[in-house]
PDB file of N, CA, C and O in Angstrom:
ATOM      1  N   UNK A   1     -11.233  12.446 -21.775  1.00  0.00           N
ATOM      2  CA  UNK A   1     -11.644  11.236 -21.606  1.00  0.00           C
ATOM      3  C   UNK A   1     -12.681  11.326 -21.272  1.00  0.00           C
ATOM      4  O   UNK A   1     -13.695  11.445 -21.960  1.00  0.00           O
ATOM      5  N   UNK A   2     -12.535  11.269 -19.824  1.00  0.00           N
ATOM      6  CA  UNK A   2     -13.775  10.731 -18.703  1.00  0.00           C
ATOM      7  C   UNK A   2     -14.870  12.502 -19.111  1.00  0.00           C
ATOM      8  O   UNK A   2     -16.083  12.523 -19.324  1.00  0.00           O
ATOM      9  N   UNK A   3     -14.146  13.450 -19.102  1.00  0.00           N
ATOM     10  CA  UNK A   3     -15.490  14.611 -19.531  1.00  0.00           C
ATOM     11  C   UNK A   3     -15.832  14.348 -20.915  1.00  0.00           C
ATOM     12  O   UNK A   3     -16.721  15.138 -21.232  1.00  0.00           O
ATOM     13  N   UNK A   4     -15.468  13.461 -22.042  1.00  0.00           N
ATOM     14  CA  UNK A   4     -15.813  13.169 -23.240  1.00  0.00           C
ATOM     15  C   UNK A   4     -17.032  12.138 -23.154  1.00  0.00           C
ATOM     16  O   UNK A   4     -18.056  12.142 -23.837  1.00  0.00           O
ATOM     17  N   UNK A   5     -16.591  11.098 -21.955  1.00  0.00           N
ATOM     18  CA  UNK A   5     -17.843   9.903 -22.296  1.00  0.00           C
ATOM     19  C   UNK A   5     -18.573  10.201 -20.985  1.00  0.00           C
ATOM     20  O   UNK A   5     -19.024   9.074 -20.785  1.00  0.00           O
ATOM     21  N   UNK A   6     -18.920  10.794 -20.152  1.00  0.00           N
ATOM     22  CA  UNK A   6     -19.784  11.647 -19.098  1.00  0.00           C
ATOM     23  C   UNK A   6     -20.000  12.726 -18.596  1.00  0.00           C
ATOM     24  O   UNK A   6     -20.681  12.849 -17.578  1.00  0.00           O
ATOM     25  N   UNK A   7     -19.188  14.183 -19.536  1.00  0.00           N
ATOM     26  CA  UNK A   7     -19.194  15.394 -19.372  1.00  0.00           C
ATOM     27  C   UNK A   7     -18.919  16.117 -17.515  1.00  0.00           C
ATOM     28  O   UNK A   7     -19.195  17.179 -16.958  1.00  0.00           O
ATOM     29  N   UNK A   8     -18.081  14.510 -17.008  1.00  0.00           N
ATOM     30  CA  UNK A   8     -17.427  15.418 -16.049  1.00  0.00           C
ATOM     31  C   UNK A   8     -16.523  14.112 -15.399  1.00  0.00           C
ATOM     32  O   UNK A   8     -16.730  12.946 -15.735  1.00  0.00           O
ATOM     33  N   UNK A   9     -15.502  14.522 -14.423  1.00  0.00           N
ATOM     34  CA  UNK A   9     -14.521  13.789 -14.169  1.00  0.00           C
ATOM     35  C   UNK A   9     -15.016  12.624 -12.878  1.00  0.00           C
ATOM     36  O   UNK A   9     -15.975  12.719 -12.113  1.00  0.00           O
ATOM     37  N   UNK A  10     -13.822  11.370 -12.994  1.00  0.00           N
ATOM     38  CA  UNK A  10     -14.676  10.375 -11.949  1.00  0.00           C
ATOM     39  C   UNK A  10     -14.879  10.796 -10.335  1.00  0.00           C
ATOM     40  O   UNK A  10     -15.773  10.481  -9.549  1.00  0.00           O
ATOM     41  N   UNK A  11     -13.272  11.927 -10.098  1.00  0.00           N
ATOM     42  CA  UNK A  11     -13.752  12.463  -9.128  1.00  0.00           C
ATOM     43  C   UNK A  11     -15.530  13.003  -8.206  1.00  0.00           C
ATOM     44  O   UNK A  11     -16.025  12.847  -7.090  1.00  0.00           O
ATOM     45  N   UNK A  12     -15.963  13.725  -9.635  1.00  0.00           N
ATOM     46  CA  UNK A  12     -17.121  14.444  -9.509  1.00  0.00           C
ATOM     47  C   UNK A  12     -18.553  13.279  -9.498  1.00  0.00           C
ATOM     48  O   UNK A  12     -19.734  13.618  -9.407  1.00  0.00           O
ATOM     49  N   UNK A  13     -18.127  12.151  -9.593  1.00  0.00           N
ATOM     50  CA  UNK A  13     -19.408  11.188  -9.609  1.00  0.00           C
ATOM     51  C   UNK A  13     -20.035  11.174  -8.050  1.00  0.00           C
ATOM     52  O   UNK A  13     -19.438  11.393  -6.996  1.00  0.00           O
ATOM     53  N   UNK A  14     -21.308  10.873  -8.252  1.00  0.00           N
ATOM     54  CA  UNK A  14     -22.565  10.511  -7.304  1.00  0.00           C
ATOM     55  C   UNK A  14     -22.319   8.954  -6.713  1.00  0.00           C
ATOM     56  O   UNK A  14     -21.745   8.004  -7.245  1.00  0.00           O
ATOM     57  N   UNK A  15     -22.884   9.049  -5.593  1.00  0.00           N
ATOM     58  CA  UNK A  15     -22.698   7.704  -4.788  1.00  0.00           C
ATOM     59  C   UNK A  15     -23.241   6.556  -6.742  1.00  0.00           C
ATOM     60  O   UNK A  15     -22.485   5.830  -7.387  1.00  0.00           O
ATOM     61  N   UNK A  16     -24.580   6.864  -7.014  1.00  0.00           N
ATOM     62  CA  UNK A  16     -25.631   6.102  -7.719  1.00  0.00           C
ATOM     63  C   UNK A  16     -24.216   5.692  -8.994  1.00  0.00           C
ATOM     64  O   UNK A  16     -23.955   4.558  -9.396  1.00  0.00           O
ATOM     65  N   UNK A  17     -23.414   7.145  -9.453  1.00  0.00           N
ATOM     66  CA  UNK A  17     -22.734   6.976 -10.708  1.00  0.00           C
ATOM     67  C   UNK A  17     -22.127   5.910 -10.206  1.00  0.00           C
ATOM     68  O   UNK A  17     -22.575   4.777 -10.384  1.00  0.00           O
ATOM     69  N   UNK A  18     -21.378   6.079  -9.736  1.00  0.00           N
ATOM     70  CA  UNK A  18     -20.147   5.074  -9.111  1.00  0.00           C
ATOM     71  C   UNK A  18     -20.681   3.712  -9.283  1.00  0.00           C
ATOM     72  O   UNK A  18     -20.086   2.911 -10.003  1.00  0.00           O
ATOM     73  N   UNK A  19     -21.933   3.354  -8.573  1.00  0.00           N
ATOM     74  CA  UNK A  19     -22.443   2.150  -8.664  1.00  0.00           C
ATOM     75  C   UNK A  19     -22.617   1.728  -9.921  1.00  0.00           C
ATOM     76  O   UNK A  19     -22.216   0.599 -10.206  1.00  0.00           O
ATOM     77  N   UNK A  20     -23.181   2.462 -10.815  1.00  0.00           N
ATOM     78  CA  UNK A  20     -23.404   2.082 -12.040  1.00  0.00           C
ATOM     79  C   UNK A  20     -21.929   1.973 -12.963  1.00  0.00           C
ATOM     80  O   UNK A  20     -21.496   0.886 -13.346  1.00  0.00           O
ATOM     81  N   UNK A  21     -21.262   3.255 -13.238  1.00  0.00           N
ATOM     82  CA  UNK A  21     -19.651   3.059 -14.054  1.00  0.00           C
ATOM     83  C   UNK A  21     -18.638   2.245 -13.171  1.00  0.00           C
ATOM     84  O   UNK A  21     -17.954   1.373 -13.707  1.00  0.00           O
ATOM     85  N   UNK A  22     -18.589   2.364 -12.565  1.00  0.00           N
ATOM     86  CA  UNK A  22     -17.962   0.975 -11.859  1.00  0.00           C
ATOM     87  C   UNK A  22     -18.020  -0.222 -11.285  1.00  0.00           C
ATOM     88  O   UNK A  22     -17.340  -0.693 -10.374  1.00  0.00           O
ATOM     89  N   UNK A  23     -18.959  -0.700 -11.949  1.00  0.00           N
ATOM     90  CA  UNK A  23     -19.185  -2.035 -11.590  1.00  0.00           C
ATOM     91  C   UNK A  23     -17.659  -2.825 -11.449  1.00  0.00           C
ATOM     92  O   UNK A  23     -16.549  -2.407 -11.779  1.00  0.00           O
ATOM     93  N   UNK A  24     -17.991  -3.923 -10.925  1.00  0.00           N
ATOM     94  CA  UNK A  24     -16.785  -4.804 -10.682  1.00  0.00           C
ATOM     95  C   UNK A  24     -17.426  -6.556 -11.114  1.00  0.00           C
ATOM     96  O   UNK A  24     -18.429  -7.268 -11.060  1.00  0.00           O
ATOM     97  N   UNK A  25     -16.018  -6.527 -11.539  1.00  0.00           N
ATOM     98  CA  UNK A  25     -16.562  -8.374 -11.313  1.00  0.00           C
ATOM     99  C   UNK A  25     -16.065  -9.074  -9.972  1.00  0.00           C
ATOM    100  O   UNK A  25     -15.480  -8.591  -9.002  1.00  0.00           O
ATOM    101  N   UNK A  26     -16.500 -10.402 -10.245  1.00  0.00           N
ATOM    102  CA  UNK A  26     -16.370 -10.847  -8.552  1.00  0.00           C
ATOM    103  C   UNK A  26     -15.498 -10.859  -8.060  1.00  0.00           C
ATOM    104  O   UNK A  26     -15.485 -10.633  -6.850  1.00  0.00           O
ATOM    105  N   UNK A  27     -14.065 -11.194  -8.928  1.00  0.00           N
ATOM    106  CA  UNK A  27     -12.640 -11.245  -8.104  1.00  0.00           C
ATOM    107  C   UNK A  27     -12.632  -9.905  -7.521  1.00  0.00           C
ATOM    108  O   UNK A  27     -12.551  -9.705  -6.309  1.00  0.00           O
ATOM    109  N   UNK A  28     -12.727  -8.899  -8.501  1.00  0.00           N
ATOM    110  CA  UNK A  28     -12.166  -7.382  -8.300  1.00  0.00           C
ATOM    111  C   UNK A  28     -13.025  -7.141  -6.617  1.00  0.00           C
ATOM    112  O   UNK A  28     -12.357  -6.767  -5.653  1.00  0.00           O
ATOM    113  N   UNK A  29     -14.347  -7.382  -6.508  1.00  0.00           N
ATOM    114  CA  UNK A  29     -15.676  -6.944  -5.807  1.00  0.00           C
ATOM    115  C   UNK A  29     -14.804  -7.689  -4.408  1.00  0.00           C
ATOM    116  O   UNK A  29     -14.848  -7.100  -3.328  1.00  0.00           O
ATOM    117  N   UNK A  30     -14.148  -8.806  -4.518  1.00  0.00           N
ATOM    118  CA  UNK A  30     -13.580 -10.106  -3.428  1.00  0.00           C
ATOM    119  C   UNK A  30     -12.273  -8.807  -2.873  1.00  0.00           C
ATOM    120  O   UNK A  30     -12.180  -8.391  -1.718  1.00  0.00           O
ATOM    121  N   UNK A  31     -11.715  -8.536  -3.613  1.00  0.00           N
ATOM    122  CA  UNK A  31     -10.369  -7.952  -3.467  1.00  0.00           C
ATOM    123  C   UNK A  31     -10.697  -6.757  -2.708  1.00  0.00           C
ATOM    124  O   UNK A  31     -10.348  -6.631  -1.534  1.00  0.00           O
ATOM    125  N   UNK A  32     -11.539  -5.634  -3.514  1.00  0.00           N
ATOM    126  CA  UNK A  32     -11.628  -4.855  -2.614  1.00  0.00           C
ATOM    127  C   UNK A  32     -12.340  -4.547  -1.302  1.00  0.00           C
ATOM    128  O   UNK A  32     -12.219  -3.522  -0.631  1.00  0.00           O
ATOM    129  N   UNK A  33     -13.114  -5.628  -1.048  1.00  0.00           N
ATOM    130  CA  UNK A  33     -13.908  -6.099   0.109  1.00  0.00           C
ATOM    131  C   UNK A  33     -12.840  -6.708   0.818  1.00  0.00           C
ATOM    132  O   UNK A  33     -12.963  -6.491   2.023  1.00  0.00           O
ATOM    133  N   UNK A  34     -12.117  -7.197   0.617  1.00  0.00           N
ATOM    134  CA  UNK A  34     -10.420  -7.490   1.539  1.00  0.00           C
ATOM    135  C   UNK A  34      -9.902  -6.532   2.121  1.00  0.00           C
ATOM    136  O   UNK A  34      -9.725  -6.254   3.307  1.00  0.00           O
ATOM    137  N   UNK A  35      -9.647  -5.992   1.059  1.00  0.00           N
ATOM    138  CA  UNK A  35      -8.811  -4.294   1.538  1.00  0.00           C
ATOM    139  C   UNK A  35      -9.494  -3.516   2.055  1.00  0.00           C
ATOM    140  O   UNK A  35      -8.849  -2.644   2.638  1.00  0.00           O
ATOM    141  N   UNK A  36     -10.833  -3.396   2.132  1.00  0.00           N
ATOM    142  CA  UNK A  36     -11.767  -2.472   2.895  1.00  0.00           C
ATOM    143  C   UNK A  36     -11.586  -2.590   4.749  1.00  0.00           C
ATOM    144  O   UNK A  36     -11.482  -1.818   5.702  1.00  0.00           O
ATOM    145  N   UNK A  37     -11.636  -4.243   4.462  1.00  0.00           N
ATOM    146  CA  UNK A  37     -11.682  -5.464   5.911  1.00  0.00           C
ATOM    147  C   UNK A  37     -10.359  -5.250   6.554  1.00  0.00           C
ATOM    148  O   UNK A  37     -10.160  -5.107   7.761  1.00  0.00           O
ATOM    149  N   UNK A  38      -9.327  -5.246   5.429  1.00  0.00           N
ATOM    150  CA  UNK A  38      -8.223  -5.561   6.384  1.00  0.00           C
ATOM    151  C   UNK A  38      -7.680  -3.989   6.825  1.00  0.00           C
ATOM    152  O   UNK A  38      -7.058  -3.797   7.869  1.00  0.00           O
ATOM    153  N   UNK A  39      -7.951  -3.126   6.052  1.00  0.00           N
ATOM    154  CA  UNK A  39      -7.622  -1.458   6.542  1.00  0.00           C
ATOM    155  C   UNK A  39      -8.109  -1.083   7.184  1.00  0.00           C
ATOM    156  O   UNK A  39      -7.534  -0.228   7.857  1.00  0.00           O
ATOM    157  N   UNK A  40      -9.391  -1.371   7.473  1.00  0.00           N
ATOM    158  CA  UNK A  40     -10.391  -0.544   8.429  1.00  0.00           C
ATOM    159  C   UNK A  40     -10.842   0.583   7.770  1.00  0.00           C
ATOM    160  O   UNK A  40     -10.991   1.637   8.388  1.00  0.00           O
ATOM    161  N   UNK A  41     -11.112   0.473   6.416  1.00  0.00           N
ATOM    162  CA  UNK A  41     -11.317   1.546   5.695  1.00  0.00           C
ATOM    163  C   UNK A  41     -13.234   2.335   5.711  1.00  0.00           C
ATOM    164  O   UNK A  41     -14.126   1.638   6.194  1.00  0.00           O
ATOM    165  N   UNK A  42     -13.403   3.040   5.428  1.00  0.00           N
ATOM    166  CA  UNK A  42     -14.716   3.419   5.614  1.00  0.00           C
ATOM    167  C   UNK A  42     -15.520   3.100   4.154  1.00  0.00           C
ATOM    168  O   UNK A  42     -14.847   2.606   3.249  1.00  0.00           O
ATOM    169  N   UNK A  43     -16.967   3.384   3.922  1.00  0.00           N
ATOM    170  CA  UNK A  43     -18.067   3.224   2.899  1.00  0.00           C
ATOM    171  C   UNK A  43     -17.154   4.418   1.985  1.00  0.00           C
ATOM    172  O   UNK A  43     -17.070   4.175   0.781  1.00  0.00           O
ATOM    173  N   UNK A  44     -16.601   5.446   2.395  1.00  0.00           N
ATOM    174  CA  UNK A  44     -16.723   6.953   1.578  1.00  0.00           C
ATOM    175  C   UNK A  44     -15.491   6.160   1.033  1.00  0.00           C
ATOM    176  O   UNK A  44     -15.402   6.144  -0.195  1.00  0.00           O
ATOM    177  N   UNK A  45     -14.269   5.325   1.928  1.00  0.00           N
ATOM    178  CA  UNK A  45     -13.071   5.070   1.083  1.00  0.00           C
ATOM    179  C   UNK A  45     -13.386   4.125   0.197  1.00  0.00           C
ATOM    180  O   UNK A  45     -12.486   4.122  -0.643  1.00  0.00           O
ATOM    181  N   UNK A  46     -14.381   3.130  -0.118  1.00  0.00           N
ATOM    182  CA  UNK A  46     -14.457   2.505  -0.521  1.00  0.00           C
ATOM    183  C   UNK A  46     -14.856   2.707  -2.180  1.00  0.00           C
ATOM    184  O   UNK A  46     -14.640   1.972  -3.144  1.00  0.00           O
ATOM    185  N   UNK A  47     -15.547   4.057  -2.070  1.00  0.00           N
ATOM    186  CA  UNK A  47     -16.159   4.458  -3.105  1.00  0.00           C
ATOM    187  C   UNK A  47     -15.100   5.364  -3.830  1.00  0.00           C
ATOM    188  O   UNK A  47     -14.984   5.337  -5.055  1.00  0.00           O
ATOM    189  N   UNK A  48     -14.306   6.196  -2.995  1.00  0.00           N
ATOM    190  CA  UNK A  48     -12.754   6.996  -3.451  1.00  0.00           C
ATOM    191  C   UNK A  48     -11.737   5.925  -4.036  1.00  0.00           C
ATOM    192  O   UNK A  48     -11.026   6.160  -5.014  1.00  0.00           O
ATOM    193  N   UNK A  49     -11.739   5.080  -3.544  1.00  0.00           N
ATOM    194  CA  UNK A  49     -10.784   3.500  -4.373  1.00  0.00           C
ATOM    195  C   UNK A  49     -11.596   3.240  -5.784  1.00  0.00           C
ATOM    196  O   UNK A  49     -11.091   3.322  -6.904  1.00  0.00           O
ATOM    197  N   UNK A  50     -12.846   2.937  -5.511  1.00  0.00           N
ATOM    198  CA  UNK A  50     -13.295   2.884  -6.893  1.00  0.00           C
ATOM    199  C   UNK A  50     -13.337   4.053  -7.983  1.00  0.00           C
ATOM    200  O   UNK A  50     -12.877   3.839  -9.105  1.00  0.00           O
ATOM    201  N   UNK A  51     -13.823   5.139  -7.686  1.00  0.00           N
ATOM    202  CA  UNK A  51     -13.208   6.202  -8.562  1.00  0.00           C
ATOM    203  C   UNK A  51     -11.631   6.256  -8.822  1.00  0.00           C
ATOM    204  O   UNK A  51     -11.364   6.330 -10.021  1.00  0.00           O
ATOM    205  N   UNK A  52     -10.731   6.240  -8.123  1.00  0.00           N
ATOM    206  CA  UNK A  52      -9.373   5.836  -8.557  1.00  0.00           C
ATOM    207  C   UNK A  52      -9.399   4.777  -9.637  1.00  0.00           C
ATOM    208  O   UNK A  52      -9.035   5.084 -10.772  1.00  0.00           O
ATOM    209  N   UNK A  53      -9.749   3.724  -9.399  1.00  0.00           N
ATOM    210  CA  UNK A  53      -9.679   2.709 -10.138  1.00  0.00           C
ATOM    211  C   UNK A  53     -10.341   2.351 -11.333  1.00  0.00           C
ATOM    212  O   UNK A  53      -9.900   1.485 -12.088  1.00  0.00           O
ATOM    213  N   UNK A  54     -11.759   3.213 -11.607  1.00  0.00           N
ATOM    214  CA  UNK A  54     -12.140   3.910 -12.856  1.00  0.00           C
ATOM    215  C   UNK A  54     -11.027   4.326 -14.030  1.00  0.00           C
ATOM    216  O   UNK A  54     -10.540   3.844 -15.053  1.00  0.00           O
ATOM    217  N   UNK A  55     -10.924   5.762 -13.066  1.00  0.00           N
ATOM    218  CA  UNK A  55      -9.401   6.353 -13.691  1.00  0.00           C
ATOM    219  C   UNK A  55      -8.222   5.861 -13.956  1.00  0.00           C
ATOM    220  O   UNK A  55      -7.558   6.446 -14.811  1.00  0.00           O
ATOM    221  N   UNK A  56      -7.765   4.887 -13.416  1.00  0.00           N
ATOM    222  CA  UNK A  56      -6.385   3.714 -13.867  1.00  0.00           C
ATOM    223  C   UNK A  56      -7.249   3.323 -15.094  1.00  0.00           C
ATOM    224  O   UNK A  56      -6.769   3.538 -16.207  1.00  0.00           O
ATOM    225  N   UNK A  57      -8.745   2.647 -14.968  1.00  0.00           N
ATOM    226  CA  UNK A  57      -8.736   1.984 -16.079  1.00  0.00           C
ATOM    227  C   UNK A  57      -8.927   2.929 -17.373  1.00  0.00           C
ATOM    228  O   UNK A  57      -8.575   2.514 -18.477  1.00  0.00           O
ATOM    229  N   UNK A  58      -9.595   4.441 -17.183  1.00  0.00           N
ATOM    230  CA  UNK A  58      -9.721   4.595 -18.189  1.00  0.00           C
ATOM    231  C   UNK A  58      -8.470   5.088 -18.882  1.00  0.00           C
ATOM    232  O   UNK A  58      -8.548   5.434 -20.061  1.00  0.00           O
ATOM    233  N   UNK A  59      -6.909   5.162 -17.994  1.00  0.00           N
ATOM    234  CA  UNK A  59      -5.883   6.012 -18.499  1.00  0.00           C
ATOM    235  C   UNK A  59      -5.462   4.896 -19.266  1.00  0.00           C
ATOM    236  O   UNK A  59      -4.710   5.121 -20.214  1.00  0.00           O
ATOM    237  N   UNK A  60      -5.977   3.188 -18.912  1.00  0.00           N
ATOM    238  CA  UNK A  60      -5.388   2.111 -19.340  1.00  0.00           C
ATOM    239  C   UNK A  60      -6.299   1.865 -20.393  1.00  0.00           C
ATOM    240  O   UNK A  60      -6.011   0.771 -20.879  1.00  0.00           O
ATOM    241  N   UNK A  61      -7.201   2.342 -20.931  1.00  0.00           N
ATOM    242  CA  UNK A  61      -7.815   2.210 -22.289  1.00  0.00           C
ATOM    243  C   UNK A  61      -9.129   1.287 -22.214  1.00  0.00           C
ATOM    244  O   UNK A  61      -9.957   1.066 -23.098  1.00  0.00           O
ATOM    245  N   UNK A  62      -9.067   0.799 -20.851  1.00  0.00           N
ATOM    246  CA  UNK A  62      -9.549  -0.075 -20.197  1.00  0.00           C
ATOM    247  C   UNK A  62     -11.190   0.148 -20.350  1.00  0.00           C
ATOM    248  O   UNK A  62     -11.659   1.283 -20.274  1.00  0.00           O
ATOM    249  N   UNK A  63     -11.927  -0.880 -20.545  1.00  0.00           N
ATOM    250  CA  UNK A  63     -13.751  -0.443 -20.782  1.00  0.00           C
ATOM    251  C   UNK A  63     -13.935  -1.031 -19.395  1.00  0.00           C
ATOM    252  O   UNK A  63     -14.828  -0.339 -18.907  1.00  0.00           O
ATOM    253  N   UNK A  64     -13.640  -1.759 -18.676  1.00  0.00           N
ATOM    254  CA  UNK A  64     -14.214  -2.205 -17.236  1.00  0.00           C
ATOM    255  C   UNK A  64     -12.916  -2.111 -16.166  1.00  0.00           C
ATOM    256  O   UNK A  64     -11.731  -1.907 -16.430  1.00  0.00           O
ATOM    257  N   UNK A  65     -13.386  -2.270 -15.227  1.00  0.00           N
ATOM    258  CA  UNK A  65     -12.123  -1.700 -14.126  1.00  0.00           C
ATOM    259  C   UNK A  65     -11.449  -3.441 -13.706  1.00  0.00           C
ATOM    260  O   UNK A  65     -12.232  -4.297 -13.296  1.00  0.00           O
ATOM    261  N   UNK A  66     -10.460  -3.642 -13.824  1.00  0.00           N
ATOM    262  CA  UNK A  66     -10.207  -5.139 -13.561  1.00  0.00           C
ATOM    263  C   UNK A  66      -9.487  -5.509 -12.229  1.00  0.00           C
ATOM    264  O   UNK A  66      -9.555  -4.480 -11.557  1.00  0.00           O
ATOM    265  N   UNK A  67      -9.041  -6.159 -11.740  1.00  0.00           N
ATOM    266  CA  UNK A  67      -7.896  -6.713 -10.382  1.00  0.00           C
ATOM    267  C   UNK A  67      -7.081  -5.510 -10.344  1.00  0.00           C
ATOM    268  O   UNK A  67      -6.919  -4.811  -9.343  1.00  0.00           O
ATOM    269  N   UNK A  68      -6.500  -5.278 -11.671  1.00  0.00           N
ATOM    270  CA  UNK A  68      -5.198  -5.334 -11.311  1.00  0.00           C
ATOM    271  C   UNK A  68      -5.444  -3.351 -10.958  1.00  0.00           C
ATOM    272  O   UNK A  68      -4.886  -2.888  -9.964  1.00  0.00           O
ATOM    273  N   UNK A  69      -6.306  -2.399 -11.891  1.00  0.00           N
ATOM    274  CA  UNK A  69      -6.846  -1.290 -11.476  1.00  0.00           C
ATOM    275  C   UNK A  69      -7.439  -1.046  -9.915  1.00  0.00           C
ATOM    276  O   UNK A  69      -7.685   0.085  -9.498  1.00  0.00           O
ATOM    277  N   UNK A  70      -7.640  -2.307  -9.084  1.00  0.00           N
ATOM    278  CA  UNK A  70      -8.412  -2.254  -8.048  1.00  0.00           C
ATOM    279  C   UNK A  70      -7.045  -2.383  -7.046  1.00  0.00           C
ATOM    280  O   UNK A  70      -7.104  -1.843  -5.942  1.00  0.00           O
ATOM    281  N   UNK A  71      -6.129  -2.922  -7.348  1.00  0.00           N
ATOM    282  CA  UNK A  71      -4.928  -3.418  -6.863  1.00  0.00           C
ATOM    283  C   UNK A  71      -3.810  -1.922  -6.721  1.00  0.00           C
ATOM    284  O   UNK A  71      -3.084  -1.689  -5.755  1.00  0.00           O
ATOM    285  N   UNK A  72      -3.945  -1.087  -7.939  1.00  0.00           N
ATOM    286  CA  UNK A  72      -3.023  -0.383  -8.011  1.00  0.00           C
ATOM    287  C   UNK A  72      -4.112   0.907  -7.242  1.00  0.00           C
ATOM    288  O   UNK A  72      -3.364   1.717  -6.693  1.00  0.00           O
ATOM    289  N   UNK A  73      -4.999   1.148  -7.130  1.00  0.00           N
ATOM    290  CA  UNK A  73      -5.957   1.771  -6.234  1.00  0.00           C
ATOM    291  C   UNK A  73      -5.755   2.005  -4.939  1.00  0.00           C
ATOM    292  O   UNK A  73      -5.640   3.118  -4.425  1.00  0.00           O
ATOM    293  N   UNK A  74      -5.693   0.543  -4.183  1.00  0.00           N
ATOM    294  CA  UNK A  74      -5.460   0.432  -3.092  1.00  0.00           C
ATOM    295  C   UNK A  74      -4.343   0.883  -2.503  1.00  0.00           C
ATOM    296  O   UNK A  74      -4.198   1.342  -1.370  1.00  0.00           O
ATOM    297  N   UNK A  75      -3.390   0.678  -3.560  1.00  0.00           N
ATOM    298  CA  UNK A  75      -1.894   0.372  -2.997  1.00  0.00           C
ATOM    299  C   UNK A  75      -1.958   2.276  -3.083  1.00  0.00           C
ATOM    300  O   UNK A  75      -1.233   2.709  -2.188  1.00  0.00           O
ATOM    301  N   UNK A  76      -2.479   3.196  -3.733  1.00  0.00           N
ATOM    302  CA  UNK A  76      -2.409   4.719  -3.422  1.00  0.00           C
ATOM    303  C   UNK A  76      -3.286   5.089  -2.414  1.00  0.00           C
ATOM    304  O   UNK A  76      -2.988   6.115  -1.803  1.00  0.00           O
ATOM    305  N   UNK A  77      -4.167   4.575  -2.132  1.00  0.00           N
ATOM    306  CA  UNK A  77      -5.165   4.898  -1.087  1.00  0.00           C
ATOM    307  C   UNK A  77      -4.158   4.353   0.264  1.00  0.00           C
ATOM    308  O   UNK A  77      -4.552   5.076   1.180  1.00  0.00           O
ATOM    309  N   UNK A  78      -3.332   3.666   0.696  1.00  0.00           N
ATOM    310  CA  UNK A  78      -2.129   3.034   1.627  1.00  0.00           C
ATOM    311  C   UNK A  78      -1.049   4.171   1.378  1.00  0.00           C
ATOM    312  O   UNK A  78      -0.940   4.991   2.290  1.00  0.00           O
ATOM    313  N   UNK A  79      -0.517   4.276   0.649  1.00  0.00           N
ATOM    314  CA  UNK A  79       0.513   5.708   0.377  1.00  0.00           C
ATOM    315  C   UNK A  79       0.291   6.614   1.063  1.00  0.00           C
ATOM    316  O   UNK A  79       0.990   7.078   1.964  1.00  0.00           O
ATOM    317  N   UNK A  80      -1.399   7.167   0.430  1.00  0.00           N
ATOM    318  CA  UNK A  80      -1.785   8.516   1.280  1.00  0.00           C
ATOM    319  C   UNK A  80      -2.195   8.514   2.678  1.00  0.00           C
ATOM    320  O   UNK A  80      -2.159   9.595   3.264  1.00  0.00           O
ATOM    321  N   UNK A  81      -2.574   7.492   3.298  1.00  0.00           N
ATOM    322  CA  UNK A  81      -2.150   7.182   4.670  1.00  0.00           C
ATOM    323  C   UNK A  81      -1.041   7.430   5.377  1.00  0.00           C
ATOM    324  O   UNK A  81      -0.973   8.107   6.403  1.00  0.00           O
ATOM    325  N   UNK A  82      -0.056   6.801   4.746  1.00  0.00           N
ATOM    326  CA  UNK A  82       0.847   7.255   5.876  1.00  0.00           C
ATOM    327  C   UNK A  82       1.748   8.427   5.716  1.00  0.00           C
ATOM    328  O   UNK A  82       2.473   8.780   6.646  1.00  0.00           O
TER     329      UNK A  82
END
């Protein structure tokens, strides 16, 4: 699906592409910022979470990333750190 839409997978997107294709609504942005602050994550982790959230949204057939996609991506990040 990702290859058909952009000729690359989400994990290969640049920061500019992430900012363009992984736009968030206010609630999702706030959730992600709170998680970054609470978990003391880096800017790199922020972009990784966005990439995973975009993939989750793609798998669910969603055009936009939702709060639910962000929350799931954050959970995967937390599991990865343990």
